[in-house]
N, C-alpha and C positions, 0 to 999 in steps of 0.2 A: 504493499499500500504506500509505504514511504517512497519507494523508487518510483512508482507511478506519479506521485505528487511532485517529486523532483524533476522528472521528465517534463511534466506539464508546465512547471515554473520555467524550466529552461527553454521550452518551446515558445512560451508566451514572451519570455525575455528577448529571444531572437526576433520574433515578430515585432515587438516594441521597438527595438533597435532599427529595424528596416524602416518603419514608418517615421521614427524620429531622426533619421540620418539627415534629411534636408535641414532640419532645424539645427542640429548639431553642426553641420557644415556652415550654415550661416552664422552660428555663434562664433566659430573659430575664425571665419573670414572677417567678422566684424572687429576683431581685436588684432589681426595679423596684417601688418603693413609691408610684408615682403622680408627678404633675407637681411637687407641692410638696416631696416628699422626694427624688425622683430615685433614683439607684442606692444600694442600702443592703443591708447583710448582716443586717438585723434578723430576716428570715425564718428564717435559719439559726440564729440565736441563740435565738429562740423555740422552735424545734423541738429543738435539740441541748442547750440549757442551761436554759432558762426552764421548759419542760414536758417532763420526761423520760419521760412516758407513752408517747410515740410510740416512743422508742428501746427501751423495755421490750417493746412489741409486736413491734418489728423483730427483736430478738435471740431472743425466744421463737419467733416464726415461722420464723426462720432454723434454729433448733435442730430444730424440728419437721419442716421439710422436708428437712434433712440426714438425720434418722432414717429418714424414709420412702424417700428415694432410696438411702441406703446399705443399708437392710434389704432393699428390693426387688431391688437389685443383687446382693447376696450370695445371696439365695435363688434368684434367676434363674440365677446362675452354676452353682449345684449342681443345680438342676432341669433346666436346659438340658444340662448334662453327662449327667445320667441318661437324659433322652430321646434323646440322640444316641448315647451310647457304651455304653449297657447295655440288656439285654433284660429285660422284665417283662410280666406278663399285662395286657392292655388298653392298651398304651402308645399305640397309634394312636388308640384311642377317647378317652382322657383328653387327648391333645394336641388332638384335634379339638374337644372340649368346651371347652378353654381358649381355642382360637382363636375359637370361637363366642361365648364370654362377653367376649372381647377387643373384638369389634366391636360389642357393644351399647352404646348410648348411656348415659352416665352417669346420666341421669334414670331409666332402666329399673332400674338396680341400686340406687337409693336405698332403696326399700321393703324389699327383702330384707336389705340391709345394716342398715337401721334396726331390723328385727325381730331380727336376730342380735345387734347391739350392745346391744339392750334385754334380751335373754336373758342376755348375759354381764355385764350391769350396768355397761357402759361409756359409756352415753349421758351427755351433759352433761360429758364430759371429753375431753381431747385424744386419749385412747386410741381413741375412735370414729373419729377422723381418720387416726391413724397405722397402726392395724392393717389396715383394708381397703386402705390405700395400699401397705403392704408386701407383701400378698398378691395384688396386682393380677396378672392373668395375662399382661399385656402384655410384661413382661420375659422371662418363660420362653419364650414363642412366639418373641420377637425372637431371643434367643440360641440357641434350638434350630436355627434355620436357619443361623445364623453357625457354630456349633460343628461342623456337618457337614463343613466344609472341613478341620478338623483331623485329620491322619492318625492312624489308630488305633495305628500302630507307636510313636508317641511315648508313648502311655499304656502300652503293653506295656513299653517300656523303662524307664519310671518304676516299674512294678510289679516288674520284675526288680531294680531298685535298692532294693526294699523301701519304696517310698513309699506312704503310706496314701491313702485317697480325698481327704481335705482337701488334702493336699500336692500330689496331682495336680491338683486343681482350681486351687489357688493358684499353683503354679509351672509348670504346663504349659498348662492350658486358658486361664486369664485372660491371661497374657502374650501367648499366640499370637493371641488376639482382643481385644487391648486397645483398639483404636479403638472397636469395637462396645460393649464393656463401658463405656467412658467416655461414649459417646453415650447409652447407656441411662441412666446415672446423671444426665446433664445434662437429658435430656428428662423424666425422672421428677421431677427437682427443680423444673423450670419448671411442669410440670403441678400439682405440690403447691403451689408459690408462688402460682399463680393460682387455686386452688380457691375456689369461691363457694358452690355448692348445698350441699355437704356440711356446712360449718360452720353455715349457717342452719338446716338440718334437724336435725343432731345435737346442736347446742349451744343451751341455752336462754338463757343469760346473755350479753348483748352485750359485757360485759367480757372474756369469754373468746374472742371472735372473733379469728382471726388477721389478719394485716396486710391480706390480700387483701379482706377484708370491712370491716374497721375503717377502711381508707383512705377509703372512700366518705363517711364522716360526720365527717371531720376538718375542724373549723373551717370550715364551709361558706361563711361570709361573708368569709373571707381568701384571696383568690387566691394571694398570696405564699406563705403557709404551706402551702396545698394543693400548689403547685408543688414546694416544697422536699420535702415528704413523697413526692410522686410521683417525684422524682429519686432520693431515697434508696431507694425501693422498686425502682427499676431496677438499683441497683448489683450485687446478687448475681448476677442472671441476665446482666447485661452482663459481669461478671468471668468467669463460667463460659464464655460464648461466646468471649470473646477468649482466654482462657488455654488453652482446649481446642479452639480453631478447627481445628487440623490433625487431631486425633483425630475431631472431628465430621464433617469432610469425608471422612476415610477410612472412618469407621464407616457413613455413609449410602451411600457408594459400595459398601461390601462388601455391604450389604443389597440394593441394586439388582442386583448382579452375582451374588448367592448363588442 
């Protein structure tokens, strides 16, 4: 039994090293200036202090992704509650349509979103990235299946206590499905953090590109600076996955068993 466990740990360790190799390689390159200079922190100095442009992109992109993830999570909680706990005309039809749009590749939705953003006058601004992200159907479909397991008696008890609809969602529905809600927030943030096609299509000026697109053109001749920028780009996603690892595990398990 002990030998099997050791083999399993060894196998998982090897797999982990394979997946972590790009990160380890970037970490080494970020402090290695070549044979002449050796180990140096100049790459971090250049990115963090000498040229603050990258940090400006970093914080702006972080704010944009938090708006998208937070907005979609809030709307999905309200819409998921409506689809699960309330009756209205065409409920199954609209849910099926949202599920259909959810499985469409992002490239298919670029043209309709472009036309809509043009009509609204949002092109060449971050509104064209934030609004379609907030109203993505993924979160609603995701939480609709999760909220089905919440007993209707809990909502009835809340109504008897004179709780309004927002209070029911905030204090009853969301806490009961916290792992799934957190999982939706993290997945939406990661998807927004890594978006590429939308900024290239909806934004005309390269200076307005978020970090996901801007990173590709950062000082191409300096491997050290590129590695530092890449490591900084990993920080928000890594933080969310480590901080919410329990909620992510429980949320994905709830989806598989729902």
